[in-house]
C-alpha positions as CSV (number, residue, x, y, z in Angstrom):
1,M,-1.8,5.5,31.5
2,I,-4.4,4.5,28.9
3,E,-4.6,4.6,25.2
4,L,-7.6,6.0,23.4
5,K,-8.6,7.1,19.9
6,S,-10.2,10.5,19.3
7,K,-11.0,12.5,16.2
8,L,-9.1,15.8,15.7
9,R,-11.6,18.7,15.5
10,K,-11.2,22.4,14.5
11,W,-12.0,24.9,17.3
12,G,-11.6,28.4,16.1
13,N,-8.1,28.9,14.8
14,S,-6.9,25.7,16.7
15,F,-7.5,22.0,16.7
16,G,-8.4,19.9,19.7
17,I,-9.3,16.4,20.7
18,V,-12.2,15.1,22.9
19,V,-11.2,12.9,25.8
20,P,-14.0,10.5,26.8
21,Q,-15.4,11.0,30.3
22,K,-14.6,7.3,31.2
23,A,-10.9,7.9,30.4
24,I,-11.0,11.1,32.6
25,E,-12.5,9.1,35.5
26,E,-10.1,6.1,35.1
27,E,-7.1,8.4,35.3
28,N,-8.5,10.7,37.9
29,I,-7.8,13.8,35.7
30,K,-9.2,17.1,36.7
31,E,-9.6,20.4,34.9
32,G,-6.3,22.2,34.8
33,D,-4.2,19.1,35.1
34,E,-1.3,18.8,32.7
35,I,-1.5,15.8,30.5
36,T,0.8,14.3,27.9
37,V,-0.6,13.3,24.4
38,L,1.2,11.2,21.9
39,L,0.1,12.2,18.4
40,G,0.2,10.0,15.3
41,K,-2.0,8.3,12.8
42,K,-0.5,4.9,13.5
43,K,1.3,3.1,16.2
44,P,5.0,4.1,16.5
45,N,7.7,1.8,15.2
46,L,9.5,1.0,18.5
47,R,12.7,-0.2,16.6
48,K,12.8,3.2,14.9
49,L,12.3,5.1,18.1
50,F,14.7,3.1,20.3
51,G,16.9,1.3,17.8
52,A,17.8,-2.3,17.5
53,H,21.0,-3.9,18.9
54,K,23.0,-6.2,16.6
55,F,25.0,-8.8,18.4
56,K,28.2,-10.2,17.0
57,E,27.1,-13.7,17.7
58,P,23.7,-15.5,17.9
59,V,21.8,-14.9,21.1
60,E,21.7,-18.7,21.7
61,E,25.5,-18.7,21.9
62,I,25.6,-15.8,24.3
63,M,23.1,-17.6,26.5
64,K,25.2,-20.8,26.5
65,K,28.3,-18.8,27.6
66,I,26.3,-17.2,30.4
67,D,25.0,-20.6,31.5
68,K,28.5,-22.0,31.5
69,E,29.8,-19.2,33.6
70,L,27.0,-19.4,36.1
71,Y,26.6,-23.1,36.5
72,D,29.9,-24.8,35.5
73,D,32.3,-24.6,38.4
């Protein structure tokens, strides 16, 4: 999968994007292949898309507990 920038262009009653030949060749895409396009003017906020986990205690404390369980016999 590659990321590319392209300008949106009006074609009749629709809009389309132009995919550069280099990208087509790199991904080995052929006419008729189904592709997925992620649209947006800016990069997505991954925290907004996937959320962020809030721990009840600091990560350092969690790691200390894990280390103790693993290495203290």
